[in-house]
mmCIF file as gemmi writes it, N, C-alpha and C atoms, coordinates in Angstrom:
data_model
loop_
_atom_site.group_PDB
_atom_site.id
_atom_site.type_symbol
_atom_site.label_atom_id
_atom_site.label_alt_id
_atom_site.label_comp_id
_atom_site.label_asym_id
_atom_site.label_entity_id
_atom_site.label_seq_id
_atom_site.pdbx_PDB_ins_code
_atom_site.Cartn_x
_atom_site.Cartn_y
_atom_site.Cartn_z
_atom_site.occupancy
_atom_site.B_iso_or_equiv
_atom_site.pdbx_formal_charge
_atom_site.auth_seq_id
_atom_site.auth_asym_id
_atom_site.pdbx_PDB_model_num
ATOM 1 N N . UNK Axp A 1 ? 0.728 -1.091 -0.077 1 0 ? 1 A 1
ATOM 2 C CA . UNK Axp A 1 ? -0.045 0.006 -0.045 1 0 ? 1 A 1
ATOM 3 C C . UNK Axp A 1 ? 0.754 1.239 -0.093 1 0 ? 1 A 1
ATOM 4 N N . UNK Axp A 2 ? 0.39 2.33 -0.274 1 0 ? 2 A 1
ATOM 5 C CA . UNK Axp A 2 ? 1.122 3.643 -0.312 1 0 ? 2 A 1
ATOM 6 C C . UNK Axp A 2 ? 1.568 3.95 1.096 1 0 ? 2 A 1
ATOM 7 N N . UNK Axp A 3 ? 0.76 3.686 2.148 1 0 ? 3 A 1
ATOM 8 C CA . UNK Axp A 3 ? 1.356 3.799 3.513 1 0 ? 3 A 1
ATOM 9 C C . UNK Axp A 3 ? 2.595 2.988 3.755 1 0 ? 3 A 1
ATOM 10 N N . UNK Axp A 4 ? 2.564 1.777 3.3 1 0 ? 4 A 1
ATOM 11 C CA . UNK Axp A 4 ? 3.732 0.879 3.603 1 0 ? 4 A 1
ATOM 12 C C . UNK Axp A 4 ? 4.923 1.383 2.95 1 0 ? 4 A 1
ATOM 13 N N . UNK Axp A 5 ? 4.794 1.648 1.689 1 0 ? 5 A 1
ATOM 14 C CA . UNK Axp A 5 ? 5.747 2.244 0.861 1 0 ? 5 A 1
ATOM 15 C C . UNK Axp A 5 ? 6.465 3.476 1.696 1 0 ? 5 A 1
ATOM 16 N N . UNK Axp A 6 ? 5.445 4.379 1.84 1 0 ? 6 A 1
ATOM 17 C CA . UNK Axp A 6 ? 5.935 5.664 2.584 1 0 ? 6 A 1
ATOM 18 C C . UNK Axp A 6 ? 6.774 5.4 4.003 1 0 ? 6 A 1
ATOM 19 N N . UNK Axp A 7 ? 6.103 4.371 4.755 1 0 ? 7 A 1
ATOM 20 C CA . UNK Axp A 7 ? 6.873 3.885 5.993 1 0 ? 7 A 1
ATOM 21 C C . UNK Axp A 7 ? 8.257 3.354 5.836 1 0 ? 7 A 1
ATOM 22 N N . UNK Axp A 8 ? 8.366 2.621 4.769 1 0 ? 8 A 1
ATOM 23 C CA . UNK Axp A 8 ? 9.538 1.937 4.495 1 0 ? 8 A 1
ATOM 24 C C . UNK Axp A 8 ? 10.608 2.88 4.007 1 0 ? 8 A 1
ATOM 25 N N . UNK Axp A 9 ? 10.34 3.79 3.166 1 0 ? 9 A 1
ATOM 26 C CA . UNK Axp A 9 ? 11.249 4.916 2.627 1 0 ? 9 A 1
ATOM 27 C C . UNK Axp A 9 ? 11.532 5.824 3.855 1 0 ? 9 A 1
ATOM 28 N N . UNK Axp A 10 ? 10.64 6.198 4.758 1 0 ? 10 A 1
ATOM 29 C CA . UNK Axp A 10 ? 10.854 7.04 5.794 1 0 ? 10 A 1
ATOM 30 C C . UNK Axp A 10 ? 11.883 6.406 6.648 1 0 ? 10 A 1
ATOM 31 N N . UNK Axp A 11 ? 11.629 5.073 7.04 1 0 ? 11 A 1
ATOM 32 C CA . UNK Axp A 11 ? 12.499 4.388 8.1 1 0 ? 11 A 1
ATOM 33 C C . UNK Axp A 11 ? 13.847 4.272 7.479 1 0 ? 11 A 1
ATOM 34 N N . UNK Axp A 12 ? 13.976 4.07 6.107 1 0 ? 12 A 1
ATOM 35 C CA . UNK Axp A 12 ? 15.387 3.829 5.555 1 0 ? 12 A 1
ATOM 36 C C . UNK Axp A 12 ? 15.96 5.151 5.54 1 0 ? 12 A 1
ATOM 37 N N . UNK Axp A 13 ? 15.337 6.253 5.293 1 0 ? 13 A 1
ATOM 38 C CA . UNK Axp A 13 ? 15.878 7.488 5.214 1 0 ? 13 A 1
ATOM 39 C C . UNK Axp A 13 ? 16.479 8.003 6.663 1 0 ? 13 A 1
ATOM 40 N N . UNK Axp A 14 ? 15.542 7.719 7.727 1 0 ? 14 A 1
ATOM 41 C CA . UNK Axp A 14 ? 16.019 7.92 9.01 1 0 ? 14 A 1
ATOM 42 C C . UNK Axp A 14 ? 17.176 7.19 9.484 1 0 ? 14 A 1
ATOM 43 N N . UNK Axp A 15 ? 17.247 6.007 9.003 1 0 ? 15 A 1
ATOM 44 C CA . UNK Axp A 15 ? 18.41 4.927 9.375 1 0 ? 15 A 1
ATOM 45 C C . UNK Axp A 15 ? 19.768 5.575 8.768 1 0 ? 15 A 1
ATOM 46 N N . UNK Axp A 16 ? 19.488 5.995 7.581 1 0 ? 16 A 1
ATOM 47 C CA . UNK Axp A 16 ? 20.696 6.504 6.717 1 0 ? 16 A 1
ATOM 48 C C . UNK Axp A 16 ? 20.691 5.178 5.664 1 0 ? 16 A 1
ATOM 49 N N . UNK Axp A 17 ? 20.169 5.376 4.515 1 0 ? 17 A 1
ATOM 50 C CA . UNK Axp A 17 ? 20.182 4.388 3.445 1 0 ? 17 A 1
ATOM 51 C C . UNK Axp A 17 ? 21.636 3.981 2.974 1 0 ? 17 A 1
ATOM 52 N N . UNK Axp A 18 ? 21.924 2.68 2.658 1 0 ? 18 A 1
ATOM 53 C CA . UNK Axp A 18 ? 23.222 2.326 2.196 1 0 ? 18 A 1
ATOM 54 C C . UNK Axp A 18 ? 23.062 2.197 0.622 1 0 ? 18 A 1
ATOM 55 N N . UNK Axp A 19 ? 24.07 2.188 -0.061 1 0 ? 19 A 1
ATOM 56 C CA . UNK Axp A 19 ? 24.077 1.789 -1.507 1 0 ? 19 A 1
ATOM 57 C C . UNK Axp A 19 ? 23.49 0.513 -1.853 1 0 ? 19 A 1
ATOM 58 N N . UNK Axp A 20 ? 23.844 -0.497 -1.085 1 0 ? 20 A 1
ATOM 59 C CA . UNK Axp A 20 ? 23.051 -1.769 -1.42 1 0 ? 20 A 1
ATOM 60 C C . UNK Axp A 20 ? 21.663 -1.788 -1.109 1 0 ? 20 A 1
ATOM 61 N N . UNK Axp A 21 ? 21.208 -1.041 -0.19 1 0 ? 21 A 1
ATOM 62 C CA . UNK Axp A 21 ? 19.757 -0.915 0.104 1 0 ? 21 A 1
ATOM 63 C C . UNK Axp A 21 ? 19.059 -0.233 -1.164 1 0 ? 21 A 1
ATOM 64 N N . UNK Axp A 22 ? 19.632 0.837 -1.503 1 0 ? 22 A 1
ATOM 65 C CA . UNK Axp A 22 ? 18.986 1.542 -2.587 1 0 ? 22 A 1
ATOM 66 C C . UNK Axp A 22 ? 19.043 0.631 -3.929 1 0 ? 22 A 1
ATOM 67 N N . UNK Axp A 23 ? 20.275 -0.003 -4.25 1 0 ? 23 A 1
ATOM 68 C CA . UNK Axp A 23 ? 20.248 -0.878 -5.396 1 0 ? 23 A 1
ATOM 69 C C . UNK Axp A 23 ? 19.236 -2.013 -5.16 1 0 ? 23 A 1
ATOM 70 N N . UNK Axp A 24 ? 19.236 -2.674 -4.068 1 0 ? 24 A 1
ATOM 71 C CA . UNK Axp A 24 ? 18.126 -3.532 -3.862 1 0 ? 24 A 1
ATOM 72 C C . UNK Axp A 24 ? 16.727 -3.424 -4.007 1 0 ? 24 A 1
ATOM 73 N N . UNK Axp A 25 ? 16.545 -2.081 -3.265 1 0 ? 25 A 1
ATOM 74 C CA . UNK Axp A 25 ? 15.143 -1.643 -3.579 1 0 ? 25 A 1
ATOM 75 C C . UNK Axp A 25 ? 14.89 -1.353 -5.073 1 0 ? 25 A 1
ATOM 76 N N . UNK Axp A 26 ? 15.745 -0.64 -5.856 1 0 ? 26 A 1
ATOM 77 C CA . UNK Axp A 26 ? 15.422 -0.561 -7.127 1 0 ? 26 A 1
ATOM 78 C C . UNK Axp A 26 ? 15.225 -1.789 -7.888 1 0 ? 26 A 1
ATOM 79 N N . UNK Axp A 27 ? 16.105 -2.743 -7.692 1 0 ? 27 A 1
ATOM 80 C CA . UNK Axp A 27 ? 15.99 -4.128 -8.405 1 0 ? 27 A 1
ATOM 81 C C . UNK Axp A 27 ? 14.513 -4.737 -8.086 1 0 ? 27 A 1
ATOM 82 N N . UNK Axp A 28 ? 14.115 -4.648 -7.019 1 0 ? 28 A 1
ATOM 83 C CA . UNK Axp A 28 ? 12.711 -5.289 -6.507 1 0 ? 28 A 1
ATOM 84 C C . UNK Axp A 28 ? 11.593 -4.336 -7.224 1 0 ? 28 A 1
ATOM 85 N N . UNK Axp A 29 ? 11.783 -3.145 -7.211 1 0 ? 29 A 1
ATOM 86 C CA . UNK Axp A 29 ? 10.678 -2.429 -7.796 1 0 ? 29 A 1
ATOM 87 C C . UNK Axp A 29 ? 10.57 -2.756 -9.297 1 0 ? 29 A 1
ATOM 88 N N . UNK Axp A 30 ? 11.726 -2.782 -10.012 1 0 ? 30 A 1
ATOM 89 C CA . UNK Axp A 30 ? 11.668 -3.099 -11.427 1 0 ? 30 A 1
ATOM 90 C C . UNK Axp A 30 ? 11.286 -4.425 -11.755 1 0 ? 30 A 1
ATOM 91 N N . UNK Axp A 31 ? 11.633 -5.381 -10.682 1 0 ? 31 A 1
ATOM 92 C CA . UNK Axp A 31 ? 11.066 -6.78 -11.011 1 0 ? 31 A 1
ATOM 93 C C . UNK Axp A 31 ? 9.522 -7.024 -10.961 1 0 ? 31 A 1
ATOM 94 N N . UNK Axp A 32 ? 8.983 -6.139 -10.127 1 0 ? 32 A 1
ATOM 95 C CA . UNK Axp A 32 ? 7.563 -6.143 -9.755 1 0 ? 32 A 1
ATOM 96 C C . UNK Axp A 32 ? 6.763 -5.173 -10.882 1 0 ? 32 A 1
ATOM 97 N N . UNK Axp A 33 ? 7.457 -4.273 -11.523 1 0 ? 33 A 1
ATOM 98 C CA . UNK Axp A 33 ? 6.78 -3.362 -12.396 1 0 ? 33 A 1
ATOM 99 C C . UNK Axp A 33 ? 6.098 -4.286 -13.538 1 0 ? 33 A 1
ATOM 100 N N . UNK Axp A 34 ? 4.971 -3.575 -14.143 1 0 ? 34 A 1
ATOM 101 C CA . UNK Axp A 34 ? 4.353 -4.12 -15.195 1 0 ? 34 A 1
ATOM 102 C C . UNK Axp A 34 ? 4.994 -3.745 -16.477 1 0 ? 34 A 1
ATOM 103 N N . UNK Axp A 35 ? 5.221 -4.745 -17.375 1 0 ? 35 A 1
ATOM 104 C CA . UNK Axp A 35 ? 6.067 -4.51 -18.525 1 0 ? 35 A 1
ATOM 105 C C . UNK Axp A 35 ? 5.051 -4.388 -19.572 1 0 ? 35 A 1
ATOM 106 N N . UNK Axp A 36 ? 5.076 -3.309 -20.403 1 0 ? 36 A 1
ATOM 107 C CA . UNK Axp A 36 ? 4.163 -3.028 -21.56 1 0 ? 36 A 1
ATOM 108 C C . UNK Axp A 36 ? 4.944 -3.484 -22.839 1 0 ? 36 A 1
ATOM 109 N N . UNK Axp A 37 ? 4.582 -4.198 -23.617 1 0 ? 37 A 1
ATOM 110 C CA . UNK Axp A 37 ? 4.81 -4.603 -24.93 1 0 ? 37 A 1
ATOM 111 C C . UNK Axp A 37 ? 4.966 -3.307 -25.819 1 0 ? 37 A 1
ATOM 112 N N . UNK Axp A 38 ? 5.769 -3.015 -26.56 1 0 ? 38 A 1
ATOM 113 C CA . UNK Axp A 38 ? 6.077 -1.797 -27.295 1 0 ? 38 A 1
ATOM 114 C C . UNK Axp A 38 ? 6.363 -2.111 -28.809 1 0 ? 38 A 1
ATOM 115 N N . UNK Axp A 39 ? 5.606 -1.809 -29.695 1 0 ? 39 A 1
ATOM 116 C CA . UNK Axp A 39 ? 5.861 -2.193 -31.111 1 0 ? 39 A 1
ATOM 117 C C . UNK Axp A 39 ? 6.456 -1.046 -31.944 1 0 ? 39 A 1
ATOM 118 N N . UNK Axp A 40 ? 6.529 0.041 -31.446 1 0 ? 40 A 1
ATOM 119 C CA . UNK Axp A 40 ? 7.138 1.14 -32.221 1 0 ? 40 A 1
ATOM 120 C C . UNK Axp A 40 ? 8.255 1.638 -31.543 1 0 ? 40 A 1
ATOM 121 N N . UNK Axp A 41 ? 9.342 1.714 -32.175 1 0 ? 41 A 1
ATOM 122 C CA . UNK Axp A 41 ? 10.716 2.312 -31.587 1 0 ? 41 A 1
ATOM 123 C C . UNK Axp A 41 ? 11.15 3.505 -32.293 1 0 ? 41 A 1
ATOM 124 N N . UNK Axp A 42 ? 11.833 4.455 -31.859 1 0 ? 42 A 1
ATOM 125 C CA . UNK Axp A 42 ? 11.967 4.721 -30.516 1 0 ? 42 A 1
ATOM 126 C C . UNK Axp A 42 ? 10.582 5.164 -29.746 1 0 ? 42 A 1
ATOM 127 N N . UNK Axp A 43 ? 10.532 5.159 -28.399 1 0 ? 43 A 1
ATOM 128 C CA . UNK Axp A 43 ? 9.458 5.341 -27.667 1 0 ? 43 A 1
ATOM 129 C C . UNK Axp A 43 ? 9.846 6.438 -26.725 1 0 ? 43 A 1
ATOM 130 N N . UNK Axp A 44 ? 8.858 7.658 -26.781 1 0 ? 44 A 1
ATOM 131 C CA . UNK Axp A 44 ? 9.293 8.801 -26.09 1 0 ? 44 A 1
ATOM 132 C C . UNK Axp A 44 ? 8.543 8.843 -24.738 1 0 ? 44 A 1
ATOM 133 N N . UNK Axp A 45 ? 9.076 9.086 -23.574 1 0 ? 45 A 1
ATOM 134 C CA . UNK Axp A 45 ? 8.269 9.258 -22.36 1 0 ? 45 A 1
ATOM 135 C C . UNK Axp A 45 ? 8.233 10.755 -22.074 1 0 ? 45 A 1
ATOM 136 N N . UNK Axp A 46 ? 6.999 11.36 -22.076 1 0 ? 46 A 1
ATOM 137 C CA . UNK Axp A 46 ? 6.883 12.717 -21.652 1 0 ? 46 A 1
ATOM 138 C C . UNK Axp A 46 ? 6.442 13.144 -20.356 1 0 ? 46 A 1
ATOM 139 N N . UNK Axp A 47 ? 6.443 12.059 -19.552 1 0 ? 47 A 1
ATOM 140 C CA . UNK Axp A 47 ? 5.945 12.329 -18.109 1 0 ? 47 A 1
ATOM 141 C C . UNK Axp A 47 ? 7.036 12.7 -17.259 1 0 ? 47 A 1
ATOM 142 N N . UNK Axp A 48 ? 6.88 13.713 -16.392 1 0 ? 48 A 1
ATOM 143 C CA . UNK Axp A 48 ? 7.733 13.889 -15.447 1 0 ? 48 A 1
ATOM 144 C C . UNK Axp A 48 ? 7.735 13.201 -14.085 1 0 ? 48 A 1
ATOM 145 N N . UNK Axp A 49 ? 8.558 13.589 -13.142 1 0 ? 49 A 1
ATOM 146 C CA . UNK Axp A 49 ? 8.684 12.975 -11.993 1 0 ? 49 A 1
ATOM 147 C C . UNK Axp A 49 ? 7.56 13.59 -11.045 1 0 ? 49 A 1
ATOM 148 N N . UNK Axp A 50 ? 7.144 14.722 -11.223 1 0 ? 50 A 1
ATOM 149 C CA . UNK Axp A 50 ? 6.075 15.373 -10.324 1 0 ? 50 A 1
ATOM 150 C C . UNK Axp A 50 ? 6.87 16.422 -9.471 1 0 ? 50 A 1
ATOM 151 N N . UNK Axp A 51 ? 8.082 16.45 -9.599 1 0 ? 51 A 1
ATOM 152 C CA . UNK Axp A 51 ? 8.776 17.363 -8.754 1 0 ? 51 A 1
ATOM 153 C C . UNK Axp A 51 ? 8.767 18.793 -9.289 1 0 ? 51 A 1
ATOM 154 N N . UNK Axp A 52 ? 8.325 18.873 -10.342 1 0 ? 52 A 1
ATOM 155 C CA . UNK Axp A 52 ? 8.368 20.336 -11.095 1 0 ? 52 A 1
ATOM 156 C C . UNK Axp A 52 ? 6.955 21.013 -10.575 1 0 ? 52 A 1
ATOM 157 N N . UNK Axp A 53 ? 6.085 20.437 -10.121 1 0 ? 53 A 1
ATOM 158 C CA . UNK Axp A 53 ? 4.862 21.007 -9.79 1 0 ? 53 A 1
ATOM 159 C C . UNK Axp A 53 ? 4.792 22.203 -8.761 1 0 ? 53 A 1
């Protein structure tokens, strides 16, 4: 859930995240992501991170 993700990231930040924890977290997130088949290349992503709002 969003609350669990927020709690995990907050605890990790408060503890002081390590390079291995960040790498492991990124690996798990990518392995759980929904993969979309793309038929046309190149594909351009125009969506931002939300940090510019």
